[in-house]
C-alpha positions as CSV (number, residue, x, y, z in Angstrom):
1,X,-0.1,0.0,0.0
2,X,2.8,2.3,1.1
3,X,4.6,1.5,-2.4
4,X,1.5,2.2,-4.4
5,X,1.4,5.7,-2.8
6,X,5.0,6.5,-3.3
7,X,4.4,5.5,-7.0
8,X,1.5,7.9,-7.3
9,X,3.6,10.6,-5.8
10,X,6.6,9.9,-8.3
11,X,4.0,10.0,-11.1
12,X,2.5,13.2,-9.8
13,X,5.9,14.8,-9.7
14,X,6.9,13.7,-13.1
15,X,3.8,15.1,-14.7
16,X,4.2,18.3,-12.9
17,X,7.9,18.4,-14.0
18,X,7.0,17.8,-17.5
19,X,4.3,20.5,-17.5
20,X,6.9,22.9,-16.3
21,X,9.4,21.6,-19.0
22,X,6.9,22.2,-21.7
23,X,6.2,25.8,-20.3
24,X,10.0,26.5,-20.3
25,X,10.3,25.2,-23.9
26,X,7.4,27.3,-24.9
27,X,8.9,30.4,-23.3
28,X,12.2,29.7,-24.9
29,X,10.7,29.4,-28.4
30,X,8.5,32.6,-27.6
31,X,11.6,34.4,-26.7
32,X,13.6,33.3,-29.7
33,X,10.8,34.2,-32.1
34,X,10.4,37.7,-30.5
35,X,14.3,38.2,-30.8
36,X,14.2,36.9,-34.5
37,X,11.2,39.3,-35.3
38,X,12.8,42.1,-33.5
39,X,16.1,41.8,-35.5
40,X,14.2,41.4,-38.7
41,X,12.3,44.5,-38.2
42,X,15.4,46.4,-37.2
43,X,17.4,45.1,-40.2
44,X,14.6,45.8,-42.6
45,X,14.4,49.4,-41.3
46,X,18.3,49.8,-41.6
47,X,18.1,48.4,-45.3
48,X,15.2,51.0,-46.2
49,X,17.0,53.7,-44.6
50,X,20.4,53.0,-46.6
51,X,18.4,52.7,-49.8
52,X,16.6,56.0,-49.1
53,X,19.7,57.7,-48.3
54,X,21.5,56.4,-51.5
55,X,18.4,57.5,-53.7
56,X,18.4,60.9,-51.9
57,X,22.1,61.4,-52.5
58,X,21.7,60.6,-56.2
59,X,18.7,62.9,-56.5
60,X,20.7,65.7,-54.7
61,X,23.7,65.1,-57.2
62,X,21.4,65.2,-60.2
63,X,19.4,68.1,-59.0
64,X,22.7,69.9,-58.2
65,X,24.1,69.3,-61.7
66,X,20.9,70.6,-63.4
67,X,20.4,73.6,-61.2
68,X,23.8,74.8,-60.1
69,X,24.5,78.2,-62.1
70,X,27.9,78.7,-64.0
71,X,30.6,80.3,-61.9
72,X,30.6,83.9,-61.8
73,X,32.5,85.9,-64.5
74,X,35.9,87.4,-63.3
75,X,35.7,91.1,-63.8
76,X,39.1,92.5,-64.4
77,X,40.0,95.5,-62.2
78,X,39.4,98.8,-63.7
79,X,42.4,100.4,-65.6
80,X,42.9,104.2,-65.6
81,X,42.9,106.1,-68.9
82,X,46.4,107.0,-68.3
83,X,47.6,103.3,-67.9
84,X,45.5,102.2,-70.8
85,X,47.1,104.6,-73.2
86,X,50.5,103.6,-72.0
87,X,50.1,100.0,-72.7
88,X,47.7,100.1,-75.8
89,X,49.0,98.9,-79.0
90,X,47.3,100.1,-82.2
91,X,46.7,98.0,-85.2
92,X,49.4,99.8,-87.2
93,X,52.1,99.2,-84.7
94,X,51.0,95.6,-84.2
95,X,51.2,94.8,-87.9
96,X,54.6,96.6,-88.5
97,X,57.7,94.4,-87.8
98,X,60.2,96.0,-85.4
99,X,63.2,94.3,-87.0
100,X,64.1,91.9,-89.6
101,X,66.1,89.3,-87.4
102,X,64.1,86.2,-86.9
103,X,64.5,82.3,-86.7
104,X,61.9,81.4,-89.3
105,X,62.9,78.7,-91.9
106,X,62.2,79.6,-95.5
107,X,58.9,77.6,-95.7
108,X,57.8,79.2,-92.5
109,X,58.8,82.7,-93.7
110,X,57.1,82.3,-97.2
111,X,53.9,81.0,-95.4
112,X,53.9,83.8,-93.1
113,X,54.6,86.3,-95.7
114,X,51.8,84.9,-98.0
115,X,49.1,86.0,-95.6
116,X,47.2,89.1,-96.9
117,X,44.0,90.9,-95.9
118,X,41.0,90.6,-98.4
119,X,39.9,94.1,-97.6
120,X,41.9,96.6,-99.6
121,X,41.1,99.7,-97.5
122,X,43.4,100.2,-94.6
123,X,41.7,100.9,-91.2
124,X,44.5,103.3,-90.2
125,X,46.6,106.0,-91.9
126,X,49.8,104.9,-93.5
127,X,52.6,105.9,-95.6
128,X,53.2,103.5,-98.5
129,X,56.9,102.5,-98.8
130,X,59.6,101.2,-101.3
131,X,61.4,98.2,-100.2
132,X,64.9,98.2,-101.5
133,X,66.2,94.7,-101.6
134,X,70.0,94.3,-101.8
135,X,71.4,91.1,-103.0
136,X,75.1,91.3,-102.1
137,X,78.1,89.2,-101.2
138,X,79.3,90.9,-98.0
139,X,79.2,94.7,-97.4
140,X,77.4,97.2,-99.6
141,X,80.5,98.8,-101.2
142,X,78.6,101.8,-102.7
143,X,76.8,102.5,-99.2
144,X,77.8,106.3,-99.0
145,X,75.9,107.0,-102.3
146,X,72.9,105.1,-101.2
147,X,72.9,106.9,-97.8
148,X,73.0,110.1,-99.5
149,X,70.1,108.9,-101.7
150,X,67.9,107.9,-98.6
151,X,68.8,111.0,-96.4
152,X,65.7,112.9,-95.4
153,X,63.2,110.2,-96.4
154,X,62.8,107.9,-93.4
155,X,59.4,106.4,-93.2
156,X,59.1,106.2,-97.0
157,X,61.4,103.2,-97.7
158,X,62.6,100.0,-96.2
159,X,66.1,98.2,-96.8
160,X,66.7,94.6,-96.6
161,X,70.2,92.9,-97.2
162,X,70.9,89.4,-98.2
163,X,74.5,88.5,-98.0
164,X,76.6,85.4,-98.0
165,X,76.3,83.7,-94.6
166,X,80.0,83.6,-94.3
167,X,80.2,87.4,-94.0
168,X,81.0,88.3,-90.4
169,X,79.9,91.9,-90.7
170,X,83.2,93.2,-89.4
171,X,83.0,96.5,-91.4
172,X,81.0,99.4,-89.9
173,X,77.7,99.5,-91.5
174,X,76.0,102.7,-92.9
175,X,73.0,103.7,-90.9
176,X,70.6,102.9,-93.5
177,X,71.8,99.2,-93.7
178,X,72.5,98.6,-89.8
179,X,70.5,95.8,-88.6
180,X,68.9,95.1,-91.9
181,X,70.5,91.9,-92.9
182,X,67.9,89.2,-93.1
183,X,68.7,85.4,-92.4
184,X,70.6,84.2,-95.7
185,X,71.8,81.3,-97.4
186,X,74.5,80.8,-100.0
187,X,74.0,82.3,-103.4
188,X,76.0,81.4,-106.6
189,X,76.1,83.2,-109.7
190,X,73.7,81.7,-112.5
191,X,72.3,79.0,-109.9
192,X,68.8,78.3,-108.7
193,X,69.7,79.5,-105.2
194,X,69.8,83.0,-106.7
195,X,66.0,82.7,-107.1
196,X,65.6,81.4,-103.7
197,X,67.5,84.5,-102.4
198,X,65.2,86.8,-104.2
199,X,62.1,85.2,-102.8
200,X,63.7,85.2,-99.4
201,X,64.2,89.0,-99.7
202,X,60.6,89.7,-100.9
203,X,59.1,87.6,-98.2
204,X,61.0,89.6,-95.4
205,X,59.9,92.8,-97.1
206,X,56.2,91.6,-97.3
207,X,56.1,91.1,-93.6
208,X,56.0,95.0,-93.5
209,X,52.4,95.9,-94.6
210,X,53.4,99.3,-95.7
211,X,55.8,98.1,-98.3
212,X,54.0,98.5,-101.6
213,X,56.8,98.5,-104.3
214,X,59.8,96.2,-104.2
215,X,63.1,96.8,-106.1
216,X,66.0,94.3,-106.4
217,X,69.3,95.9,-106.1
218,X,72.8,94.4,-106.6
219,X,75.9,95.6,-104.9
220,X,77.2,97.3,-107.9
221,X,73.8,99.4,-108.4
222,X,73.5,103.1,-108.3
223,X,70.6,105.5,-108.3
224,X,70.1,107.7,-111.4
225,X,67.6,110.1,-109.9
226,X,66.9,111.4,-106.4
227,X,64.7,109.7,-104.0
228,X,61.6,111.8,-104.5
229,X,61.7,111.2,-108.2
230,X,62.1,107.3,-107.8
231,X,59.5,107.1,-105.1
232,X,56.8,109.2,-107.2
233,X,57.7,107.1,-110.5
234,X,57.1,103.8,-108.6
235,X,54.1,104.8,-106.7
236,X,52.2,106.2,-109.6
237,X,52.9,103.3,-111.8
238,X,50.2,101.0,-113.1
239,X,52.7,98.2,-114.0
240,X,55.4,96.2,-112.6
241,X,59.0,96.1,-114.3
242,X,60.2,92.5,-115.1
243,X,62.0,92.3,-118.3
244,X,60.9,89.4,-120.4
245,X,61.4,88.5,-124.2
246,X,61.4,85.6,-126.5
247,X,65.1,84.9,-127.5
248,X,65.5,82.2,-130.3
249,X,69.2,81.7,-129.8
250,X,71.0,79.2,-127.9
251,X,71.2,81.8,-124.8
252,X,67.4,81.9,-124.9
253,X,65.3,79.0,-126.2
254,X,68.4,76.9,-126.3
255,X,68.3,76.7,-122.4
256,X,64.8,75.3,-122.4
257,X,64.4,71.9,-120.8
258,X,62.0,69.6,-122.6
259,X,61.1,67.9,-119.2
260,X,59.5,71.2,-118.1
261,X,56.6,70.4,-120.4
262,X,53.7,70.4,-119.9
263,X,53.5,72.9,-117.2
264,X,56.1,75.1,-119.1
265,X,56.1,74.9,-122.8
266,X,58.8,76.2,-125.1
267,X,56.5,78.9,-126.6
268,X,56.1,80.1,-123.0
269,X,59.9,80.4,-122.3
270,X,61.2,83.9,-121.7
271,X,64.5,85.4,-121.0
272,X,65.3,88.7,-119.1
273,X,67.3,90.6,-116.6
274,X,66.8,89.3,-113.0
275,X,66.8,93.0,-111.6
276,X,63.2,93.6,-111.1
277,X,60.7,96.0,-109.7
278,X,57.2,94.9,-108.8
279,X,54.1,95.9,-106.8
280,X,52.9,94.1,-103.7
281,X,50.3,91.9,-105.5
282,X,52.9,90.5,-107.9
283,X,55.5,90.0,-104.9
284,X,52.7,88.0,-103.1
285,X,52.2,85.7,-106.2
286,X,56.0,85.2,-106.6
287,X,56.6,83.9,-103.1
288,X,53.4,81.7,-103.2
289,X,54.0,80.0,-106.7
290,X,53.7,76.3,-106.3
291,X,53.4,75.6,-110.0
292,X,56.3,76.9,-111.7
293,X,58.8,77.3,-109.3
294,X,59.2,73.7,-108.4
295,X,59.7,72.9,-112.0
296,X,62.4,75.3,-112.4
297,X,64.1,74.0,-109.2
298,X,64.0,70.4,-110.5
299,X,64.9,70.9,-114.2
300,X,66.6,74.3,-114.5
301,X,70.1,73.6,-113.7
302,X,73.6,74.2,-115.0
303,X,73.6,76.3,-118.2
304,X,69.8,76.8,-117.9
305,X,70.6,80.0,-115.8
306,X,67.3,80.1,-113.8
307,X,67.8,83.5,-112.6
308,X,67.5,84.9,-116.2
309,X,64.4,82.8,-116.9
310,X,62.2,82.1,-113.9
311,X,60.7,85.6,-113.4
312,X,60.3,86.3,-117.1
313,X,58.7,83.1,-117.8
314,X,56.4,83.1,-114.7
315,X,55.2,86.6,-115.0
316,X,54.7,86.3,-118.8
317,X,52.4,83.3,-118.3
318,X,50.4,84.5,-115.4
319,X,50.5,88.3,-115.3
320,X,51.7,89.6,-118.6
321,X,48.8,92.3,-118.6
322,X,50.3,94.0,-115.6
323,X,53.8,93.8,-116.7
324,X,56.0,96.4,-118.7
325,X,58.3,93.7,-120.0
326,X,61.3,96.0,-119.2
327,X,63.7,96.7,-116.5
328,X,64.3,99.9,-114.6
329,X,68.0,99.1,-114.1
330,X,70.2,100.1,-117.1
331,X,73.2,97.7,-117.8
332,X,75.6,97.5,-120.8
333,X,75.9,94.3,-122.6
334,X,77.5,95.9,-125.6
335,X,80.6,94.0,-125.5
336,X,79.0,90.5,-125.5
337,X,79.7,87.6,-123.3
338,X,78.2,86.3,-120.1
339,X,78.9,89.4,-118.1
340,X,78.0,93.1,-118.6
341,X,80.5,96.0,-119.1
342,X,82.0,97.1,-115.6
343,X,82.5,100.9,-114.8
344,X,85.5,102.3,-113.0
345,X,86.4,105.6,-111.9
346,X,87.6,107.3,-115.0
347,X,84.6,106.4,-117.0
348,X,82.1,108.0,-114.5
349,X,81.4,111.4,-116.0
350,X,78.5,113.8,-115.9
351,X,77.8,113.4,-119.6
352,X,77.8,109.4,-119.1
353,X,75.3,109.8,-116.2
354,X,73.0,112.3,-117.9
355,X,72.8,110.0,-121.0
356,X,71.6,107.2,-118.8
357,X,69.0,109.4,-117.2
358,X,67.5,110.3,-120.7
359,X,66.2,107.7,-122.7
360,X,62.9,107.0,-124.6
361,X,60.0,104.4,-123.4
362,X,56.7,104.1,-122.3
363,X,55.4,105.0,-118.8
364,X,51.6,104.2,-117.9
365,X,50.9,104.1,-121.6
366,X,52.7,107.4,-122.4
367,X,56.1,108.3,-123.8
368,X,58.7,109.3,-121.4
369,X,62.5,110.0,-121.2
370,X,62.7,108.8,-117.7
371,X,63.2,104.9,-118.3
372,X,65.8,103.7,-116.0
373,X,65.9,104.6,-112.2
374,X,69.1,102.6,-111.5
375,X,72.2,101.4,-113.2
376,X,74.8,98.9,-112.8
377,X,77.8,97.6,-112.9
378,X,79.8,100.2,-111.0
379,X,82.9,99.0,-109.1
380,X,83.8,100.6,-105.6
381,X,86.7,102.6,-107.3
382,X,83.9,104.6,-109.2
383,X,82.4,106.0,-105.6
384,X,84.6,109.0,-105.4
385,X,83.5,110.3,-108.6
386,X,79.9,109.4,-108.0
387,X,79.8,111.2,-104.8
388,X,81.4,114.3,-106.5
389,X,78.6,114.2,-109.2
390,X,75.5,113.2,-107.5
391,X,74.7,116.6,-106.0
392,X,74.8,118.1,-109.6
393,X,73.5,115.4,-111.6
394,X,71.0,113.4,-109.6
395,X,70.2,116.3,-107.2
396,X,71.2,114.2,-104.1
């Protein structure tokens, strides 16, 4: 009986314990569930918060890019009228080169010189100038005569000197030639590099917009008239002065090269003096020539003598209506041979000079007795007599 009661007590305790154990498990599950739900809710809110923040940031950036105004203009400080006047550079001064010394290669120089305005009228007052292009070996031996010629006419002329690169310039320069030597290359008589030198001189002179007429001068050239007469003659001329004629002999057509055809035909071949005078329009065409110049450079070599044929041929083909077909530089070929007559001191007389000053030709379609403005070949020994006669004969 007693055992039965004990067993009942144990069963009662076991049931009671199992009941509490189920309750504890239930509470543990409930606690875990509650924790899971809580963590899930918190994590869900965190993700939503991050996504919203990212979208807000992107929206803010987009809105900023669309609505942010451009940065304010930087307004320069006010400059007083006196300061403005001191620093202002007008168009005329801007265009006029200050010197002829530069580091341009020939192709760069020719390209720069070929630039020209399309509007003929100048927006500033200017004085047209004559550019005197001296092609010499070293010094200018007749410089004192030229200095007398140019005296009192500053602003109406420009000088450019092309000498052999080997010349060191050790001699004292005349003021009209000082600082006027352009970057030069070797030049040989009768060679194509003579044409290169002429174009180099023209290109340098074209950099000055005021230069309107261009005269090629040798080291043995002299003026036959005073500056005012020469200036008026050139500025009022309606033509350029490039000698060009058809010479049927061996020193004319005989120098033609068949390979120049078809760009240059035999019937277009011309001969003439290299000592030219031309206006600005023709000078621009000469330095810009990419058709005939390369043909001469390739085929006119040796006994072809490009210096006597390139310009006469080129001008006759392209610009004959604006050319006089004569030279303004007198020279004596009466003795024949490849070189003209040279004049020394005893041969220079007032009668001789007066004869050169009085010839007969056409000028602007009318007859005139002023045909040659310059003459050559005068050796340095003739300088003393030229200086003596210049005031009387040339009114220098």
